[in-house]
N, C-alpha and C positions, 0 to 999 in steps of 0.2 A: 501451656497445653500439653497433655500427654500424647504419646504416640506421635511425636513430630516426625520421625523418620519413616520412610516407605517400608523398609525391611521390618521395622517393628509392627506395622500395620498388617504386613503379609503374614508375620507369625500370628498375629491376633486372629486374622481371618481363618488360618488353619486351625487354631485352637478352639474357636467357635464351632467350627464344622466337626471336629473330633468329639467336642462335648456333646453336641446334639446328635452325631452319628452313633456314639455309644449308647445313649439313651434309646434311639430308634432301633438299632440292631438288637439290643436285648428285649425291648418291648415286642418286636415282631417275632422274635424266637419264642416268647411266652405265648403270643396269640396263636401262632402256627403249631405249637405243641398242643394247645387246646383242641384246635381243629383236627389234628392228628388223632387224638384220643376219641374224639366224636366219630370220625370216620371209621376208625377201627371198631368201634362199638357197633355202628350201623352194619358194618359188613359181617360182624360175627353173631349178632343178635337179631332175632326175629320178634321184637317186642312191640309194646303198643305204639311206638313211634315210627315203626317201619311202614313203608309204602304197601306191602302185602297186607299188613294188619288193617290199614285203613281201607283197602280195596275189599277185603272179606267182610268188614263191618258195613261198608255201603251196599255191597252185593246183598246181604242178608236183609238190611234195612229196606232195600227196593222190593225184594221178593215178599217180605211181610206186608209191605204197603199194598202191592198188587193183590195179594190174597185177601187182605182186609177189604179192599175196596171192591174187588170182583166177586170173590168166593163167599167171604162172610156175609156179604150183602144179600145174597140170594139163598142162604141156607139158615136152617134153625140151629138150636144148640146141639142137636145130635148129628149135624153135618148133612141132613136132608134138605134137599132143594125145595123151596117154597114158591117158586116162579112157575111160569107156564112151561110146557114141554119144550116148545121152539127155544124159548130163553134159556132153558136149561142145556139143551143141545148146543147152543151157541156159546154159552158160558164154558162148557167143558171143552169145546173146540179152542176157544180163546185161551184157556189155561194150558191146554196141550201145546198149542203153538208157542207159549211163553215158557214151555218146559217146567211148568209147576204142577202138573198132574199127568199120571202115567195112563196107560190104555185102560187099567182096571178102575180108574176113578180115584187113585190114591194120591194124596197131596205129596209133592216132592219139595223138600227144603234142604239146600246145600248148606251145611254148617260145619266146615272143617275145623274150626277152633272152639267148638263146643260153647258157643255163646248161650247164655240163658236168656230166652226172649218171651215176650208176652205181646200179642197183637189182639186186638178186638174191634168189633164193629158193633155198636150198641151193646146188647147182652151177649152177643156170639164172641167167643174167645177161642185163640189158638196160641197154645204155649207148649214148651217142652219140659217145664219143671213143675207146674202146678202153682207156682208162687204168683202172688197178686202183683199189681203194677207198683205198689208202694215198696214192696220188698225188692223189686228190681231197679227201682229209682235210685240214683246215686251219683257222685261226682264223675265217675268215669262211664256212665251209662249213656246210650244214645236214646233220645226220647222224642216222641211225638204226641202232643196233647193239644186239643182245641185248635188243630190246623197248624201249630207252630212247634218248632223243636229244634234239637240238635242231633246230627247224625254222627259226629266224631268229635268228642270233647278234647282230644289230644292232638290230633293233626290239624295244623292251620288251614289246610285246603279241603277239609272234610265236611264242611256245612252244607246242609241239604235244604232245598226249597220245599218246605212242607206243604205250600199251598199249591198242590198239583191240580190241574184242570181235569174235569170231566162234566159232561152234560147229557141230558136226556132230550128226546125229541117226541113230538106228537104223532110220528108215524112208526113207533116201535123200535128205534135204534138208540143205544146208550154207548157213548164214546168215552173211553178212558185214555188220558194222556199220561204216561208213566214217569214223567220227570226228566231231568237232565243228565243222569247217570249213564246214559247209553251212548254218549258222544265218544268216550274213550273206554276201552275195556268193557264192551257190551255186556250188561247184566242179562238182557233179554235179547232174543233174535230181532225184536222190533221195538220202537219207541211208543207205539200206541195201538190200542185194539178196540174193535167195535163189536157188541153183541147185539142180536136182534130178537124182537119178540113176535117173529113170524118165520115160517118155514122158507129157508134160503136154498133149498135144494133146487137145482136148474136154473137159478136166477143169474143174470149177468152181475159182474162186479168189477170194480177197479181198485187199485192200490194208491193211497195218498202219499204225501211226502213223508209221513211218519211211519210208513209201513203197514197201516190199518187196511184191512180188506173191507170195502163198502159194497154191500149188495143193493141193487135197485130194481124197481119194477117198471114196467112200460105202460101200466094201466092208469098212471096218474096218482097212485097212493103214496109214492115216494118221489122225493126230488130226483131229477136227472143229473148225471155227472156233466161237469164243464168239459169243454172241447179239449183241454189239455190232457185229460184222462182218456180221451176217446180218439186216439191218433189214426186208428185203422177203420174207424166207423164212416158210414156213408151218410151224408146230411141232405135232405130235401129242402134247400134253401129256396128253390123255385116254388114248390108247393106251398111252404110256410109263407112265402112272400104274397102269394095270391090270395091268402086269407085276410089280408089287410087292405085298407082303402088306398088307392093311388090313382093317378091320371091314366085312364085306359087309352087315351088318345095317343100315347107315346109308347115306344119300344124300350123295354127295360132289359138291359143285358146284366145279368148277376154273375159275379165271379164264380166259376165252376160250372157254369152252363155248358152243356155239350153242344156241338156244332148242330146236331139234329134238332135240338130245341130252339134253334135260332131260324129254322127254315120257314116258319110263319111269320117272321118279321116283314112289315111293309117297309120297303126301301125308301118310299116317299115320306115316311113318317119319321119324326125326330127320335133319335136313340139316345137312351139315358144309361150310362155305365154306373152300376151299383157295386162299389168294393164292400161295403158293410150294410147289410140289410136291416140293421138295428135303426137305421135313419128312418126306416118306413114302418117298422114293426114295434111292438111293445116289448122292451126288454125285461119286464117283470112278469113274463108269461112263459110257461113251458108249453110248447106245441107238440101234442101226442096224436098220432095217426092210427085210427082203428082199422085193421086190414078187413075185419068182417063187415063192418057198416061202411067202410071206405070214407070215412069222415074224420075231420080233424077236430081235436078237443083243446080248448085253451084252459090251462089251469095256472093260477096266480103262484108265483113263488113264495110270496108272503103267507100262503096258507100253511106252509111247513115252518114250524117254530121249534127253537131250542131253548131248554131251561137248564141254567148253570147249576151244577151239583154242588153239595156241601160236604166237604170232608171233615167237618169238626167231630164227626161221631167216631172217627178212627182214633186209637190210641196204640202207640207202639213203644216198648221198652226192651233194650238189648244191653245186657250187662256182661262184661268179660270175666273170665274166671279169676279166682282169688289169687292164684299162682301168678297170672298176668299182672295183676295189680300190685301184688308184693314186689315183683321184679321191677316194674316201672318206678314205684316209690323209692326203692333202693337206688335205682339210677339217678332220680332227681336229686336225691340226698348227696350222692357222690358228685354229681355234676355242680351242685351249689358250693360243695367243699372246695373243689378244683377252682371254680371260679373266683371264690374269695381269696384263695392262695395267688391266683394269677393277679388279681387286682391289688392285692398287697405288694407283690413283687414290683408291679409297674408303678405303684405309688412311690416306692423308693427311688425310682428312676426320673420321677419328675423334676426334683430339684437340679439334677444333672442337666437335663434338657433345658430347664430355665436358666441355669447358669450360662449355657452356650448361647442362648438368645440374648442375655443380658450383655455378654462380651461382643455380640454382633451388633446390639444397639450402641454400646460405647464406641465401637468402630465407625458407626455412622456419624457420631459426633466430631470424630477426629479425621475423617477421610478428607483427601484432597489437599492437605497442608503440606507446603513446601519449606523445609527447614532452611534451605538455602535462600530462597526469596522472602521467607518469613511472612507468607501470605498463602492464600488458598489458589491453587492453579489447576488448570485441566491438564490431564494426562492423555495418552493416546486412546485408550478405551472411552474416555469422556467425549471424544470427538465423533464417535459414531452416531447415527441418526437416533434421536430420541424415540421415535415411533417404534424403531426396532427394538430398543431397550425396553420400553413399555410393553410391547407385544410378548418379549420373552418373560417379563416379570408376571404378566397376566396368565400367560401359558403355564408357567411354573407353579403359580398358586392354584389355578384350576386343576392341574394335573395331580397335585398333592392331595387336594380336597377328593377328587374323584378316586383316586388310588386308595386313600384311607377309608373314604366313605362306602365304596362298593367294590373295589378291586381286590382287597386282600383275600376274602374268602373265595372269590372267584379265581383269583390266581392260584390259590392253594388247590383248588379242585382240578384245575387244568394242568399244574406242573408237578403236583405231588407224586405222580407215577414216575417222573424223570429224575427228581431231586430229592435229597434228604431234607428233614426239617431245618437243620442248620445251614445247609447250602442255599435252600430256598430263602431263608431269612436274611442271608447276606446278600443275595441277589435283589431282594425287594428293598433292603435298607440302602443298598448302593444307589438305587434308583431315587429313593427319597432324599438321600444326603446330596446327590447330584443336583436335584431340583432345589434343594435348600441352598447350596452354594451358588447355583446360578441365580436364584432370587435375591440373595444377600449381595452378590456382585452387582446385580442390576440397581438394586437400592443404593449401593454405594456411589455408583456413577451419577445416579440421578440426584442424590443429595448433594454431590460435589458440584454439579451444574447449578444447583439453587444456590449453593454458597457463593460461587463465582459469578452469579447472576447472568448465567449464559445458558439456561435451559431453552429458552425460545430460539436462541441463535444456533443451537446444536440440533434442532429438529429439521427434518426435511420439509415440513410445512412452513417453519420460520425461514429457512433458507429461500424457498420459493417466494414467500411474501416479501422478504427483504430485497430479493433481487428485483421483483416487479416494482416495488416501492422506489427502489433507486432508479430504475428505468423510468418510472413515471415522474419522479422529481426531476430527472435529467431532461425528459422531454418537456416538462413544463417550463424549466429554466430555459431550454433553448427556444421554445415558443415565445416566452416572455422577452428574452434577448432580442429574437428577430422582430417582434412587435415593437420593442423599444427603439431598435435601430431604424425601423422603417417608419415609425409614427412621427407625426409633426404635432409639436406641443402648441396647443391653445391658439390656433390660427382662426381669425374671424372670416366671415364669408367675404369680406372685400379685400382680404390679404391676398387672395388669389389674383385679383385684378391689379394690385399694386405690386406684386412680386414680379420683377422683370425676367429673373431666371425662369419662373414657371411660364410667364407669357411667351418667352422665346422658344422654350421647350415644347409647349403646345402648338405654337404656330409653325415650327420646324417639323414637328411630327405630322401635322395635318398636311403641309405642302409635300412631304415625302410620300405619304400614302397617296395623296391625289396624283402626284407624278407618276408613281409606279402603276396606278390604276389606268392613267391615259397611256403609259408605254404598253400595257397589256392590250388596250383597245386597238393600238395602232399596229402593233407587231403580230399578235397571235393570230387574227383572222387571215393574214397573208403569209402565214408559215415563216415569218422573218425571225427565226430563232436566234441568229447571230446579233441582229439588231436589238433584240429583247435583252440578251445578256449583256451587251455593251452599255446600253442606256440604263439597265438596272445597276450596273456596277458604278457608273458615273453618278447616279442619284445617291447610292450608298456613300460614296467617297464624300460627296458634298455634305451629306447629313453627318458624317463622322468629323469633317473638318470644323464645322460650325459648333458642334458639340464639344470638341476638344478646347476650342477657343474659350467657350463659356467655363469649361472645367478649370481652366488654368486660373480664372478670376475666383472660382470658387475655392481653390486651394488655400486662398488666403483665410477663409472662414475655418479651415482646419487649423491653421497656424495660431488663430486667436484662441480656438478652443484649448489647443496645448498650453498656451500662456496662461489661461484662466486655471486650468488644473494645477499648474505650478504655483498659483497664488498671485499672478498678476492680473488685476482687474481693471486696467487701464482701458478706456474706450479707444476704438479703432475707427478712422474715417476713411471712406471710400466714396466714389462719385455716385451721384444719384442715378446715373445710366448703367451702373455695373449691375450684372445679374446677382452680384453677392450683396446688394444693397439691403434688401429686406432681411437676410439672415444676419448680417452684421449688426443691423439696427436692434434685432431681437437679442442678440448676444450682448450688445451694450446695455440694454435694459436688464437682462439677467445679472450682469456684473454689478449694476447699481444696487439691485435688490440684495445680492450677497453682502456687498459692502455695509448696507444699511443694517442688515440682520447681525452682522458681526459687531458692528458698532453698539447696536442696542443690547447684544449679550454681554459685551465687556462692560458696558455702563451698568447693566443689571447685577453683574458680579461685584462691581465696585460698590454699588449701593447696599448690596447684602452685607459685604464685609464692613462697610461703615456702620450699618444698622446694628449688626451683631456687636461691634467694637464699642459704639455708643451705649447700647444696652447693658453690656458687660461692665462698662465703666460706671454707668449709672447704678447698677447693682453692687459693685465693688465698694463704693463710697459708703452706703448704709451698712453694708455687711462688715466693712472695718470698723466702723463705729459700735456696731453690735458686739464684735469680738473683743474690742478694747474695753467695753463697759462689762462684758462677762469676766475679763481678766481682773478688773476692779472688784467685781463682786466676790471673786475668790478670795481676795484679801480681807473681806469683811467677816465678822463673827456671826455665822449663821446656824441655824438648827439643822440637824441631819436631813429632814425633810426638804428644806430649802436648798441644801447643798445637791440633793438628788435632782431637783427641778433645774438648777444651773447646770449641772452636768449634762442632762438631756438637751438644754438650750445650746450648749457648747458643742455637743456632737452634731446636732442638726445644722448648726450654722457653718461648721466646718464642712459638711456634706454638701450644703449649698453653694459654699465657696468653691468647692471642687467641681461641682456641676456647671457652675458659671464659667470656669476656667475650660472645662471640657467643650462647652458650646463655643467658646471662643476659638479655641484650637480647631474644632471641627468645621467651622465656617471658613477660617483662613485655609484649611486643607482643601476645602471644596472649591475655593476660588483659585488656589495655587498662586497666590500672591506673594507669599513670603517663603519661597522655596530656595534653599541654598544647598544644592547637591555637591557631594564631594566623593572621593574615592575612600570606600570602606571595606573592611574584611568582615563578612557576615559571620564567619566562624568565631572571630574574636569577640564581636558584639554579642552573639548568642551566649557565649560563655560568661561574658561580663554580666549580662542580665540575670543569668541563673545565679551567679555569685552574689550579686546585690540583693536578690530575693532569697537567699539562704535562710535567713531568720524567718521569713514569712512562711516559707515551705515547711520548714521544721515545726513551726507552731500550728500549721494546719493538720498535721497528723497524716498527710499524704506522703508518698514516696515518688520522687521524681527520677525517672531513668532517661538518659541521653543516649543517642546513637549518632555520632557525627562522623560521617564517612568521607569527609574532605579535609585536606590539610589547610586549604585556604580557599576562600570564596569572595573575590573582589567584586564589588557592586558599586554603582554610582547612585547615592542616595543621601539624604540628610540625616546626620547621625541621631539627633534628637527625636526625630519623627520615627525613625526605625527602631530605636531603643523603645519608644513608647509603644509601637506595634508588638514587640516581642513581651513587653511587660504586661500589656492588656491580655494577650492570649494566655499566658501563664496564670495570671491573677484570675481570669475567667475559669480556667480549669480548676484552681484551687477552690474557687466559690461553689461551683455547681457539680463537682465530681462526687461520686458515691464514697462514703467514708470507708476507709481501709483499702481503697484501690490504687493503682499506680497511675502516674501521668507519664507519657512518653513524648519526648522531644526528639525529632529526627532532623538531620541535615544531610543532604546529598546533592552533588552536582551532575546534571544529566542534559545533554544536547544544547549546551550553551546557557543553561539557566541553573541556578541554585534554588532548590526546594526545601523550605522549612515547614515542618508540620508539628502541630501539638494535638495530642490524642488523649481523651479521658472518657471514663464511663459515667454517664449522667445519673445523679441520684434521683432525678425526677423524670416522668414520662415526657418525651419530647414531642408534644403535639404541635409542631410548628414546621415551617419549611425553611431551607437555607436562605431564602429571598427574604422571608419574615424577620429572621433573628437579626439580621444585618441592618434593619431599619432603625432609626432613631427612636429612643425611648421604649424599644421592644425587649422584654425580659423572658428568659426560658422559665423562670419562676413566677407562675401566673398569680400565685398568692402574695408575692413580693415580701416574702418572709425574710429574705437574705438582703445583705447590704448591695448597693449597686443602684445605678440610675438608668440602665439600658443604653448606654452610650459607648461602652467599651468597644464591642465589636464594630460598631458603625465608625469610630474613630480609627480603629485597626484598618478597616477597609479603605477609608479615605486617604489615611497616611500611606498605605501601601501603593494605591493607584497614583497618589502625588509623587512617589518615589519611582514612578514607572513600572511597578509590578502589578501582579494580579492576585486577588484574594478570594479564595473558595472555602465554602463550608460543606462538609459531607456528613450526612446522618445515616448511620447503618445500625437500625435497632436502637440500643441504649449507647452505641459508640458515636461520640461527637469528636470530629476532626476538622481542624482549622489548618489550611494550607496557604502558605505565602510563596510566591514565585517571583524571582527577581533575575533580570538578565546579567550575565556575567560580563564585566568589562574586560577588554584585552589590555594586558599591561605591556607598554611599549618599553623596550630596552634601549638604552642609551649606548 
């Protein structure tokens, strides 16, 4: 593995940040330089992309729209009004209020940029050049045709809603809503106007939300205003209320009634308070009072109708001057050239940034490795809570995305007044590199935790769950232990009657309770507290005396249990009148059961060994004959094809012979009937096995590396079996390891044990568990394309356990590790 030392990984981390930083700093400088050019241009040039230009264009557009809809609608080709005199007067007044007509009736159009314009309503035209609409239409022209169009093709915020509302009524009013341009930088003093086809002199009026002045009559020929427009008016709710049907037998008090209007109320009659008279009146009616006839007139509101107007007859074309167009096109060409140069410059920096990211990725593969311990270990930063690291990583990623996506241009606009382009680029780049370094550091610690399989353990959630789980298991174990200690095994209902100890306990307890009860009855009513205390203590002393006497006999049961735990299952005899008789009898029965189970187990193991021995012997006899006849066949003169057949038979018979021998050895190891342990040195035995298999290792094409960290490792084991264990493990690694890889054999002493491990990288995907692979006839090669019978690891495990050791398999991805642990024996010096 590369980058084994921490110092080399720190240097690699710095290199990654430097490479990415160089690309980021230079890219930000190029981007900010482009923003600087744009800002300088907008500050020095009043062109087609400026806000003033867009404002002037929209202002002219709105004025032409208003003139087309209001002025050209009511005039002919010569500018003479074709409407009635009251309507003409109202139109002139509306145009004057909108500052589109002077006192002499001349149209006023403010055009500071000398736009060429054309506006028409039907056949009526208003233009300053005499050109037709086709001549003014173009790429940079603002247009309105058929109710749709564009008001500013250059500025992105200059689109105009051409579908402006206007409507006519059946009582002589026409209402024009002049659009949305009046919310900022008002083009007109108001957003809507109304014109009337009747004389408005002396009429009352109100102003609506859009600033339009609405005149109305009180004779029922026009609608009346709503109450929100008539705050200072007086309403005759009482008189209007009396015009509608209601229960005359009740007193109705209407909100707004004066005190003198209540004087006629009958105090004995029910009074009803009316907050809203619409509950009793018709809300679809206007109530109008005629002073002359002193009568009320009811007029339905639905009698007054509105008809939506159509603006599709209006056409507007506004074209900028040729000088402005030429200047704008030159600017676009220069901008495109600069953008290409910037893109090309940044393109050259992309490999530098990618190289830095690749270096960071390589660092992720190597992080966490300890050259001293030769494995992945956790450092101090890796022990911080994982939630904190994940939060910092997500925060860094989001911050970089937001900063790059939206913040660069905004930061430039906010800070360009205080910093130069270079200084601002360094400031922004430092922020991004800091976030990159933080994110890479977070990824390194997270990957290290995954490699060490400690991700869950190093999180706050994992710590809490682990703590609670430990507490839960401890509590559950405590409850089970208490239940086990207090429970009585398999006692029948009549056991309570036959158990002398229990009978005595119940009898003694009942007598004690009854005695205490009698003491309370005798002493407490007469306030004989001294007698109460004395008699209670006497009863308690008697209870304790008899209980301790029974306890002394029960102590013998504890002694019997201790003897059974030491392996002594001899029965114990006590008197039938003893309180320990029932428990002693149960323990005697348990001892008999244990002896019977042990005898059956021993007998079963002997039968198993005998069976395997007999089967092996029965198989060896025909196998020996087959092998002998194969040797005779080799001496015969045979054809090449026949020799190939004999060769196959010979190989398969030898393999069958080895399998029978393995089965025999496995059965004997499981029963542990022929175990001859002796003092051995595991270091010498390991080296001996490797030396004996040198030819096998060399022919396999694999390279075997050893790491023996002990001078000696004295163990108590049978030499042949332990030799077979090491031989099977190395042979298994040679069979199933990937071609061209190394096999590692390590031996070290730790904590009174010697640990021997064999590691290799598997050539096949290991779709099995450690428990499955150590079963008999289980092979890692599912296709069974390699030699072997699936007994090697099973024999190694059985032999190891027979020698008093432990055998474990660890699977980590494609890494296969077999561990053998044997207790070290203490050498006695003479």
